[in-house]
Phi, psi and omega in degrees: 000133180291140177228129181249120175224151178297146180269063178243163181301342182282358181232084179294165183299336181298333178295318179298321180289318187289335186268011177274096182221122174219135177255117176246123181253142186246010182289129178245122183280143178283169181267017181285176180288186186300316181297318180294322179294318180298318179295321178301313180294320178299320178296322181287338179277341185298143171223131356294154184292154176292161182302133179092354178258132181299142174273083187223119183298334180292324177296316181292323176299312180299318180297319179299312181297320180293322177296322179295336181270359184283338185055040184238128179304328183291348179282345183297313185299308179296326179292320176300321176297326180292346177293346178260010180298144181290344182271128176300321182297317180294315181298322178293319178297323178296316179298318177299317181294318179293325176297317179293321180294323173057052176251129180297340178296343181271355184297324181296312183290326176295318178296319178299315183290322181301326183292336184243356184294129183264337182276125186297318182293318179294317181300319180293321178295322177297316180299318179295322179297314179300316182296317182295318181292317179296319180294320180296327184288340180248359186304318183301330183260359182287143179288139180298132177081001181287134176084163182287154177286166177298322180297319180295322179295319181294322184269003180302141183302137176242104183295343181262005185293146173245340185231142181245119191236127172253129182251127181291163165290149191285133169283104190266112178257012179266176178272355181275158179303139181299328179299322178294312182296317181300314182300313184289310188288312179296323178296319180294320180294312180297317181298317180297314181296321180294329178292338183280342170090343185261007191239140171243128180273133178280148179288153175299143175073016181293137178283158177300321180296317179294320178297316180296323179298314180296314181299315182290317183296319185258001178056051179257159173259131187258142174226145172244127182252115176268113191253137175222150177236124178289162175300138181297136181253113180254021181289154177060028176072016181234157170260126176241129181242134177235128177237133178239138175240115172272125187259124179237162168290164180218130009267004184292332178062048169271131184295132179248333181165185180221139178240112174256151174213149180206161176201159180239149178230095180296156176083011181263143179261146178306135179088005179281091185295329178296313178296320179298315180296317181296314183289323176299320179300314181294313184291316178296321176297321179293319178299319178296320179297319178294321174303311183297326181288332193240357177233108183234000000 
């Protein structure tokens, strides 16, 4: 995957090596009905795989994401089984899928896995899934305005932060409303950075003077992330999502480099907003992770 970074001493060659990431999935969905498709995906998620199925974590990752987009109660059981997959990537995709599926029946298996999960990123994704599902189950009776907003939670002070990050509104090159793309992509980037523990998110619309005050007072290093999403590519019967993060200093906004990430989800039909949201969440989270790994 091409990666563009400035050729200055602040960008050693290891950055070029570390940012080569592309996820290619080879799962092909059958033309059977909904029940047949769900069973097909469940079979591809199994580990160890059934005879004749490739032992490939990318196939299982893709199957998990596709199951999460089915909106079918029957997808809960195979996804819960996927929480025991040996691959961290697969388990994280399963947690994302269960969050998207939003069935209270999955709370038990998510709680069980969270108690024994050793990978910090996977554990955090499981926790977010549990919280989202639990919140959805009580939302109709919740008092309007009760509790802090998602934005307030994201911007809450982090006393252990080393980096102060402002995320742009998304340059949306898709046909969907920018508000939808912004919500999914910015939310995924902020959530990923917050799970890493070293990041404080800057509020929207912050002035340069306010940013400098925070940076100086708390001795933080500032970054501004300019985010863009390419038009969704549905060629060859697959959905392909590309997210790019241009990394700048903050608040000065001097360009430091660019982090691209992409992934494909075969078997998706044009206009499938659920599949688009799931894949954008995974890809934007991966781009944020690459930023965190390579800009210090």
